[in-house]
N, C-alpha and C positions, 0 to 999 in steps of 0.2 A: 952377405949382404950388405950393402950401403945403408945407412942411415941419415935421415934428415928432419928437420923441425916442419910439421903440418904448415899448410898455407892457412889464411884466413877462410878461403873457400872449403877446405877441407874440414875446418873445427866447426864451421856454419853446417856442414854436412853430417857431422857428428851430433848436433843439435837437434837438426829436423828429423833424422831418420831412425833415431833410437829412443826407447824407453828409458828415461833418467830417473833414477831411484838414490835416495839417499842412503847412505851406510854409516853406521856409528851414531855417535851423538855428537851434535854440533856445539860446542862450546870453547870458547876461548882460553886456549891453555898452552904455553910452550911445550907440554908434554902430552899433549892430544894428537896422538898418532893414529888413531881409527876412524876419525871422521872423513867422509868422502863423497864423491858420487859415482855411481855406477853408470855406463852408458851402455845400453844394450846388454849382451851376454859377455863382452869380450874385453871391456874397457872401465877400470875403475880409476879414478884420479883421486889421490889425498887431498884433503883440505890443507895443506902447506903453508898456507899464509904467503907473506911476501917478506923482502928486505928493504928498507927504508932507501933512498936514494941519498940522503945526506948522512946518517949515523949508521947505517949497516944494520940496524937493530931489527929483529923478528917481528912481525905484527899479524896478528890475524889468524895463527895457526889453530887449525880446529874448528873454524867458523868461514873462512873463505879458502878457495884453491884458484890460482891464476896462472895459465900456462901460454908462453909466448907461441906466435905464428911466426913464419919466415916472411910475412908481407909488412912492409910500410904503411902506416895509415893512410898517406897519399903521396903522390910525387914530390911535393913541395916542402915537405915535413921529414927532413932526415933524421929527426932523433925522436920521432916516436914510430910505435909498430902495434900492431893488432895482437890481441890475445883471446883466449878462451877464459872465462872466469864464472865462479859458482859461488853461492850460498846455500844456506839450507832451504830457501823457498824458490831458487831458480838460478837459470844460468843463461849467459849471453857471451857475444863478442864485442870488444870495445878497443879503444886506443889507450895506450899509455907512454909515458916519457920512458925511452929505454934504459935511462941510468936506475930506473926501480929493479929490484931484484926479483924475478919472477921465473916460476920453475919451467923445466922442459923436459915436453914427453916427445921422444923421437919416434918416427916411424920408418918401419925397412922400406926399401925400393923394391 
């Protein structure tokens, strides 16, 4: 099978068509590997945090998860892309500068 990064429309579909539940305990710690969100019965995304674009420092592990899409935010902005993000109280899609280190969750074609 071939793998690719989901599109923004696919992440929007994950949000719209699944029951979303918290897993583990959401607290900010570089060693909190148990927190995350479950989307439906088959997808669990860890609250892995992100890497700062300037220093590369890890931020937000255990309190948030951010997963790139393959979709640019708009045609005029080459440096931004859409992501799926979540914290303990919700989940959404949004746009970030591509220099920020977000997680990638590939899907099989």
